[in-house]
VEXDREN-2710 file (C-alpha; in Angstrom, 1 decimal):
% VEXDREN-2710
k/r/px/py/pz
1/MET/-35.8/-1.0/-117.7
2/PRO/-32.5/-3.2/-117.8
3/PRO/-32.0/-5.1/-121.3
4/SER/-34.1/-8.9/-121.2
5/GLY/-31.4/-11.5/-119.7
6/GLU/-29.2/-9.5/-117.2
7/GLU/-29.6/-9.7/-113.7
8/LYS/-31.4/-7.1/-112.0
9/PRO/-29.5/-5.1/-109.2
10/TYR/-32.4/-5.8/-107.4
11/ARG/-34.9/-8.4/-106.1
12/VAL/-39.0/-8.1/-105.7
13/TYR/-40.6/-9.0/-102.9
14/ARG/-43.7/-10.4/-102.8
15/GLY/-45.4/-11.0/-99.5
16/GLY/-42.6/-12.1/-97.0
17/ARG/-38.8/-12.5/-97.1
18/LEU/-37.0/-15.0/-99.7
19/LYS/-35.0/-17.5/-99.0
20/GLY/-31.3/-17.4/-100.4
21/GLY/-28.4/-14.7/-99.6
22/VAL/-29.2/-10.9/-100.6
23/PRO/-27.3/-9.9/-103.5
24/THR/-24.8/-7.4/-102.9
25/LEU/-22.7/-4.5/-104.7
26/ALA/-20.2/-5.0/-107.1
27/ARG/-16.6/-4.1/-105.6
28/GLU/-16.2/-0.5/-108.0
29/GLN/-20.3/0.0/-107.0
30/ARG/-19.2/0.0/-103.1
31/THR/-16.2/2.4/-103.7
32/LYS/-18.0/4.6/-105.3
33/ALA/-21.5/4.7/-102.8
34/LEU/-18.1/5.0/-100.0
35/GLU/-17.1/8.2/-101.6
36/ARG/-20.4/9.2/-102.4
37/ASP/-21.3/9.1/-98.5
38/GLY/-18.1/10.8/-97.7
39/ARG/-18.2/14.1/-99.6
40/ARG/-22.4/14.0/-97.9
41/ARG/-20.7/13.8/-94.5
42/GLY/-18.1/16.0/-95.3
43/ARG/-19.8/19.0/-97.0
44/ARG/-19.4/22.3/-95.1
45/ASP/-22.5/24.1/-93.0
46/ASP/-23.2/26.5/-95.6
47/GLY/-23.8/24.0/-97.8
48/ASP/-20.6/23.9/-99.8
49/PRO/-21.6/20.9/-102.7
50/PHE/-17.6/20.9/-103.4
51/GLY/-16.4/18.9/-100.8
52/PRO/-14.9/18.7/-97.1
53/ARG/-13.5/22.1/-95.7
54/PRO/-9.8/22.0/-96.4
55/PRO/-7.3/22.3/-93.1
56/ARG/-7.1/24.8/-91.0
57/PRO/-3.2/26.0/-91.7
58/HIS/-0.9/24.9/-88.3
59/LYS/0.0/28.2/-86.0
60/ARG/3.3/27.1/-83.7
61/TRP/2.5/27.1/-79.8
62/TYR/3.9/30.4/-79.2
63/ARG/2.0/32.2/-81.7
64/ARG/-0.9/31.3/-80.4
65/TRP/-0.4/32.9/-76.8
66/SER/-2.2/36.5/-76.0
67/TRP/-0.1/39.1/-75.0
68/LYS/-1.6/39.0/-71.6
69/ARG/0.1/35.2/-71.1
70/TRP/3.4/37.0/-72.3
71/LEU/3.1/39.6/-69.6
72/VAL/2.6/36.9/-66.9
73/ILE/5.6/35.0/-68.0
74/GLY/7.5/38.2/-68.0
75/PHE/6.9/39.3/-64.9
76/ALA/7.5/35.5/-63.3
77/SER/10.8/35.2/-64.9
78/VAL/12.0/39.0/-64.1
79/PHE/10.8/37.8/-60.4
80/THR/12.5/34.5/-60.4
81/LEU/16.1/36.6/-61.4
82/VAL/15.5/38.6/-58.8
83/LEU/14.9/36.0/-56.2
84/ILE/17.5/34.0/-57.4
85/TRP/20.1/37.1/-57.7
86/GLY/18.9/38.1/-53.5
87/ILE/19.7/34.9/-52.2
88/ALA/23.4/34.4/-53.5
89/SER/23.7/38.3/-52.7
90/TRP/22.4/37.4/-49.0
91/PHE/25.0/34.5/-48.3
92/SER/27.7/36.1/-49.9
93/PHE/26.8/38.8/-48.0
94/ARG/26.8/36.8/-44.9
95/SER/29.4/34.8/-45.3
96/GLY/31.9/37.7/-45.4
97/VAL/30.2/39.4/-41.9
98/LEU/30.3/35.8/-40.3
99/ALA/34.5/35.9/-41.1
100/ALA/34.3/39.8/-40.0
101/ASN/32.8/39.0/-37.0
102/ASP/35.7/36.3/-36.2
103/ARG/38.5/38.9/-36.3
104/LEU/37.0/40.4/-33.6
105/PRO/38.0/39.1/-30.3
106/LYS/35.4/37.4/-28.5
107/ARG/36.0/39.2/-25.2
108/VAL/35.3/42.7/-27.0
109/GLU/31.8/42.2/-26.8
110/ALA/31.6/41.2/-23.3
111/ALA/32.8/45.5/-23.0
112/LEU/29.6/46.1/-25.2
113/ALA/26.4/47.9/-23.7
114/HIS/22.8/45.5/-24.8
115/GLN/21.2/46.5/-27.9
116/ASP/17.3/47.3/-27.1
117/GLY/15.0/45.9/-29.9
118/LEU/15.9/46.1/-34.1
119/LEU/18.2/48.9/-34.7
120/LEU/15.4/49.9/-37.5
121/SER/13.2/51.1/-34.9
122/HIS/15.3/51.6/-32.1
123/SER/18.4/54.0/-31.6
124/SER/21.9/52.9/-31.1
125/ASN/26.1/53.7/-30.6
126/THR/28.2/51.9/-32.7
127/LEU/31.8/52.8/-31.8
128/LEU/34.2/53.0/-34.6
129/LEU/37.9/52.8/-34.1
130/GLY/40.2/53.3/-37.3
131/THR/44.1/51.9/-37.3
132/ASP/46.2/52.1/-40.3
133/SER/48.9/49.7/-40.5
134/ALA/51.2/51.6/-42.9
135/LYS/54.9/50.0/-43.3
136/SER/56.0/53.2/-41.7
137/ARG/55.0/52.7/-38.8
138/PRO/55.2/49.1/-37.7
139/GLY/53.8/48.4/-34.1
140/ASN/51.9/51.4/-33.7
141/ARG/49.0/50.2/-32.5
142/HIS/47.3/53.9/-31.9
143/SER/43.3/54.7/-33.4
144/ASP/43.9/56.8/-35.7
145/SER/40.5/57.5/-36.1
146/ILE/37.9/57.4/-33.4
147/MET/34.0/58.1/-34.6
148/ILE/30.8/57.1/-33.0
149/VAL/28.0/56.9/-35.1
150/HIS/25.0/57.1/-33.5
151/THR/21.5/55.9/-35.0
152/ASP/17.9/57.9/-34.4
153/PRO/15.5/56.3/-36.7
154/ASP/12.6/57.9/-34.8
155/HIS/13.6/61.9/-36.1
156/HIS/15.1/59.3/-39.3
157/LYS/18.5/60.7/-38.4
158/ILE/22.5/59.3/-38.4
159/VAL/25.4/61.0/-36.1
160/TYR/28.7/60.9/-36.6
161/LEU/30.6/62.0/-33.7
162/SER/34.4/62.4/-34.5
163/LEU/37.0/62.3/-31.4
164/MET/40.0/64.1/-32.0
165/ARG/43.0/61.7/-31.1
166/ASP/44.7/63.7/-29.4
167/LEU/41.8/64.7/-26.4
168/ARG/43.4/64.5/-23.0
169/VAL/41.1/62.1/-21.2
170/GLU/41.3/59.7/-18.2
171/VAL/42.0/56.3/-19.6
172/PRO/41.2/53.7/-16.3
173/GLY/44.0/52.1/-14.9
174/TYR/46.6/54.5/-16.6
175/GLY/45.8/57.8/-16.0
176/PRO/45.7/60.8/-17.9
177/GLN/46.6/60.2/-21.3
178/LYS/45.6/60.8/-24.9
179/ILE/42.6/59.2/-26.2
180/ASN/43.7/57.4/-28.4
181/ALA/46.5/55.9/-26.4
182/ALA/43.5/53.6/-24.5
183/TYR/43.8/51.7/-27.4
184/GLN/47.5/50.5/-27.7
185/PHE/47.4/49.9/-23.9
186/GLY/44.2/47.8/-23.8
187/GLY/42.9/47.2/-27.3
188/PRO/39.2/47.5/-28.4
189/ARG/37.7/46.5/-24.5
190/LEU/40.1/49.3/-22.8
191/ALA/39.0/52.0/-26.0
192/ILE/35.4/51.3/-25.3
193/LYS/35.5/51.9/-21.5
194/THR/37.5/54.8/-21.9
195/ILE/35.3/56.8/-24.8
196/ARG/32.0/55.3/-22.7
197/GLU/33.4/57.6/-19.3
198/PHE/34.4/60.2/-20.9
199/THR/31.5/60.4/-23.4
200/HIS/28.3/59.0/-20.8
201/ILE/27.5/57.7/-24.2
202/PRO/26.6/53.7/-24.1
203/ILE/28.4/51.7/-26.8
204/ASN/26.5/48.5/-28.3
205/HIS/28.4/47.9/-31.2
206/ILE/31.9/48.0/-32.2
207/ALA/33.9/48.3/-35.9
208/LEU/37.3/47.9/-36.2
209/VAL/38.0/49.2/-39.6
210/ASP/42.2/48.7/-40.6
211/PHE/42.5/52.0/-43.5
212/ALA/45.2/50.4/-45.3
213/GLN/43.1/47.4/-46.7
214/PHE/40.7/50.3/-47.7
215/GLN/42.8/50.5/-50.4
216/LYS/41.3/47.3/-52.1
217/LEU/38.0/47.9/-51.0
218/ILE/37.7/51.5/-52.4
219/ASP/39.2/49.5/-55.8
220/ASP/37.0/47.0/-55.6
221/LEU/33.8/49.6/-55.4
222/GLY/35.6/51.1/-58.7
223/GLY/36.6/54.3/-57.1
224/VAL/34.6/56.3/-54.9
225/THR/33.5/60.6/-54.7
226/ILE/34.8/63.2/-52.5
227/ASP/34.5/67.1/-52.2
228/VAL/37.4/68.3/-51.1
229/PRO/36.8/71.9/-49.8
230/GLU/40.1/73.6/-50.3
231/LYS/43.4/72.5/-52.4
232/ILE/45.5/70.8/-50.6
233/ARG/49.3/70.4/-50.8
234/SER/51.1/67.7/-48.3
235/ASN/54.4/67.4/-46.9
236/LYS/56.0/64.2/-48.1
237/PHE/55.0/61.7/-46.5
238/ASP/55.2/58.3/-48.6
239/CYS/57.1/59.0/-51.5
240/PRO/55.6/57.2/-54.9
241/PHE/58.9/57.0/-56.4
242/LYS/61.7/54.5/-56.2
243/THR/64.9/56.9/-55.7
244/GLN/66.0/59.4/-52.9
245/ALA/66.6/62.1/-55.8
246/GLN/63.4/62.3/-57.6
247/CYS/61.9/61.8/-53.9
248/ASP/63.6/64.9/-52.6
249/ARG/62.6/66.9/-56.0
250/TRP/58.7/65.6/-55.3
251/PRO/56.7/68.9/-54.3
252/GLY/54.4/66.1/-52.3
253/TRP/50.7/64.7/-52.8
254/ARG/48.1/67.5/-54.8
255/PHE/44.1/67.7/-54.2
256/ALA/42.6/70.5/-56.0
257/LYS/39.3/71.7/-54.6
258/GLY/36.0/70.5/-55.5
259/PRO/34.2/67.1/-56.2
260/GLN/37.1/64.4/-57.7
261/HIS/36.6/60.6/-57.9
262/MET/40.0/58.7/-56.4
263/ASP/40.9/55.2/-56.8
264/GLY/42.0/53.3/-53.1
265/HIS/45.7/54.7/-53.2
266/ARG/44.6/58.4/-53.3
267/ALA/41.8/57.9/-51.2
268/LEU/44.2/56.8/-48.4
269/ILE/46.4/59.2/-49.1
270/TYR/44.0/61.5/-48.6
271/SER/42.4/60.3/-45.0
272/ARG/46.4/60.5/-43.8
273/ILE/47.5/64.0/-44.7
274/ARG/48.4/65.8/-41.4
275/GLU/49.5/69.4/-43.1
276/ASN/48.5/70.9/-45.3
277/LEU/50.9/73.8/-46.6
278/LEU/48.9/75.7/-48.9
279/ASP/46.7/76.3/-45.4
280/PRO/48.5/76.7/-41.8
281/SER/45.6/76.8/-39.8
282/GLU/44.1/73.0/-40.8
283/SER/44.9/70.8/-37.9
284/ASP/44.5/67.2/-37.0
285/ALA/41.1/67.9/-36.1
286/THR/41.0/68.8/-40.3
287/ARG/42.6/64.8/-40.8
288/ALA/39.5/63.5/-38.6
289/ALA/37.1/65.4/-40.8
290/ARG/38.7/64.2/-44.1
291/GLN/38.9/60.3/-42.5
292/GLN/34.8/60.9/-42.3
293/ALA/34.4/61.9/-45.3
294/VAL/36.2/58.8/-47.0
295/ILE/34.1/56.4/-44.5
296/GLN/31.3/58.1/-45.9
297/ALA/32.3/58.2/-49.5
298/ILE/32.4/54.3/-49.1
299/GLY/29.4/53.8/-47.2
300/ASN/27.4/55.7/-50.0
301/LYS/29.3/53.4/-52.7
302/LEU/28.3/50.3/-50.5
303/THR/25.0/51.1/-50.9
304/GLY/25.0/52.4/-54.5
305/PHE/22.9/49.8/-57.2
306/GLY/26.0/49.2/-59.1
307/THR/27.9/47.3/-56.1
308/LEU/24.1/45.5/-54.8
309/LEU/24.5/44.2/-58.5
310/GLY/27.7/42.7/-57.7
311/MET/27.5/41.9/-54.6
312/PRO/26.6/38.0/-55.2
313/PHE/30.3/37.9/-56.4
314/ASP/32.2/40.5/-54.1
315/GLY/30.2/40.6/-50.9
316/GLY/32.9/38.6/-48.8
317/ASP/35.6/40.9/-49.9
318/LEU/33.8/44.0/-49.1
319/MET/33.6/43.3/-45.4
320/ARG/37.5/42.3/-45.6
321/PRO/38.7/45.7/-44.2
322/LEU/36.6/45.5/-40.7
323/ALA/36.3/43.4/-38.0
324/THR/33.2/43.8/-35.5
325/ASP/30.3/42.0/-33.8
326/LEU/27.5/43.5/-36.0
327/SER/25.7/41.1/-37.7
328/ALA/24.5/40.7/-41.5
329/GLY/21.0/41.6/-40.8
330/GLN/22.1/44.5/-38.3
331/LEU/24.4/46.3/-41.6
332/LEU/21.4/45.7/-43.5
333/GLN/19.4/48.3/-40.9
334/LEU/22.2/50.5/-40.4
335/GLY/22.2/51.1/-44.3
336/TRP/18.5/51.3/-44.5
337/VAL/18.7/54.1/-41.4
338/LYS/21.6/55.6/-43.5
339/PHE/19.5/55.7/-46.8
340/ARG/16.3/57.3/-45.0
341/GLY/18.0/59.3/-42.6
342/GLY/19.7/62.8/-42.7
343/THR/23.0/63.6/-41.4
344/LEU/24.3/65.3/-38.7
345/ARG/28.3/65.5/-38.3
346/CYS/29.8/66.5/-35.2
347/ARG/33.6/66.7/-33.3
348/LEU/34.5/66.3/-30.0
349/GLY/37.6/68.7/-29.5
350/GLY/39.1/71.2/-26.8
351/THR/42.0/73.9/-26.9
352/ALA/45.8/72.9/-27.1
353/ASP/48.1/73.1/-24.2
354/GLY/51.5/73.6/-26.3
355/SER/52.9/69.9/-25.3
356/GLY/50.8/67.9/-27.8
357/TYR/47.2/67.5/-26.0
358/ILE/43.8/69.1/-26.8
359/ILE/41.9/70.1/-23.5
360/PRO/38.2/69.4/-24.1
361/ASP/36.4/72.9/-24.3
362/GLU/33.2/73.7/-22.2
363/ASP/31.1/72.9/-25.2
364/SER/31.9/69.2/-25.0
365/ARG/28.6/68.8/-22.8
366/ALA/26.7/70.4/-25.1
367/VAL/27.7/68.4/-28.3
368/ILE/26.6/65.3/-26.4
369/ALA/23.8/66.7/-26.1
370/MET/23.3/67.5/-30.1
371/VAL/24.2/64.4/-31.3
372/LEU/20.8/62.6/-28.6
373/GLY/19.0/65.1/-29.9
374/LYS/18.9/67.1/-26.9
375/SER/19.1/70.1/-28.6
376/ALA/19.8/71.7/-31.8
377/ALA/23.3/71.2/-33.9
378/GLN/25.7/74.6/-33.1
379/PRO/29.0/74.7/-35.5
380/PRO/32.0/75.1/-33.5
381/ARG/32.8/78.5/-32.3
382/PRO/34.7/80.6/-34.6
383/GLY/37.9/81.5/-34.8
384/SER/38.8/77.9/-32.7
385/LEU/40.9/74.8/-34.8
386/PHE/40.1/72.7/-32.4
387/GLY/36.9/73.3/-30.9
388/SER/33.6/71.3/-30.4
389/GLY/29.9/71.9/-32.7
390/CYS/27.7/69.9/-35.2
391/VAL/27.2/70.6/-38.6
392/SER/24.2/69.4/-40.8
393/GLY/23.8/68.4/-44.2
394/LYS/27.0/68.7/-46.7
395/ALA/28.5/71.5/-44.8
396/GLN/32.1/71.1/-43.0
397/LEU/33.6/71.0/-39.9
398/HIS/36.5/73.5/-40.0
END
C-alpha cells in the first residue's frame, strides 16, 4: 500500500458514482502506457515478445515481375516493331510503284487483256520489254529483250518465255519485220499487239525495263550473283579506258565460268555481250539467255531478306528502272508465286536466213503449248543455234 498521506492512484467507489472529475494519469505515465499498448499490438503472430517485425526490404518494380510477364512483353515489343516496319515498307514500296505506273503511257493499258481474279490463284501473262538507252546508241528505240512471264499458281510454276529479237513476224501496219522493230514503230502498244498475234498468248500486264538504269538498281541491292555457264571474252564495246591507245591494247571484257558476284556495271556489261570470242557458236539467243539470268538474279535479290529489311528506306528507288501497269499488291502476289513455284525457261526461235532475220521454226507452236502447261517441256533440237524449246530447273538454253 502507498504510504499514508499520499494520493492514491485510484478511487474507491462505494455504491454509485462519486461527484467530481476522475483523476487521470500523469503525462509520463500516459506515454509509458501507450508504448506498452503499441508493443502489444505490434507483436508477431508467433508470439515474439520483442516488438514488431521489421519491415521487408523494398524490391524494384522490374524485379517483382515473373518471367511469363517478361515473355509477353517481349513478344508484344517484337510484334509492334514488325508491324511498324511492315507499314513503313508498304508505303515506301507503294510510292515507288505509283511512280512506275505514272511512267507508263495511259493508252498502253487499253491494249492489255483483262486479268481475271487474283494473281495468287489465276494464271497471268506479263510482257517484259527491255530497252537499252546506252550513250553509244542514241535514238535507238528497239526492244533489246522481249520476254513473257507466265504464272501458273495451280501447278506452282513460273515460265520465262524469251522471244528472239530478230524473229521475222508480221507487224500490223508495217508488214514483215523483226519483232523488236514493233516497239520502234509504235511503242509498247504496237509491241503488245504484234506479240499477241504472233504467239496467240493474251497479254494481261506489261513492264518496261530500262537496262541502263539496272546498274544503279543492282548497286543499291548490293550486287547480284550470276552463274556464268562458259568462259567469255567479248568484243571491244564500251571500253572502260579514257584514251584510244589503252582501248586498242584492251582485249575486251572477260568473265570466268561459274557463279560470281557482279556489281551493277559488270552485270549490265554481261547482259549486253553479243559475241563470245572464245565460243563462236554463241548467238543472239545466248545473249537473251544472259539477260534472262540477270533479270532472274535481280528478282531473287529483290525478294531476299536483306532487301526486305531495307524496304522502308529503298522501296521507292527499287522501282526506278520500271514502268508498269501492275499495282503494288499485284507485284507482291507475283513475288509470292515466284517464291513458291518452280522455274521453266523457254525460247521462241528458228533458223537464220542469212539476211539478219530468224525464221520461226516448226517447234514454235509446240513451245507455246509447253508454256501454257499443255505439254511436257522439251529442249531445243540438238545442233540448233536458234531453235525453240524449254528447259526446267537450273538447266541452260543453248
